[in-house]
C-alpha positions, 0 to 999 in steps of 0.5 A: 162693600169696599173699605172706602164704603165701610169708612164712609158708613162709619164716618156718617154714623159716628160723625168722625172724620173719614181720615180718622176712621181710615187711620183707625181701620188701617191700624186695626188691620195692621195689628191683626196681621201682626198678631197672626204673623206672631201666631197670636190669635185675636178674639173679638167677642160677638164678632169672631176670632182671627187665628193662625192655623197650622197646615201639616207638611204634605206631598204635592204634584208639579203638574207640568213636570209630573213630579212629586214635591214636598210642601212644608208645614206652614201657617195660614190665617183663618177667621171663625165667626162668633155664634151671634154673627152666624145667627144674625146672617142666617136670620137675615137670609131667612127673612129675605127668603120669606120675602121672596116667596111672598 
């Protein structure tokens, strides 16, 4: 599913104009990005957490020159789904698996 598909589905289910749904989604994405960039985690109950994980510095290799390089410590964005989210996906997978074996 692409962003346009998501906007269409939300618009159909809520009877809100696609432009307004798109603006809301874009604002949400922007706020999550800004929060993570500021090392502030975003928790959405029942969905999951967007967090900034710190990676320690390490030694890497430049394969072309065969030299060691130091990769400095840095942060990366990460998403951890909520238990309800994970269990719903697992349940759907089990139902599909059962239907496929019948």
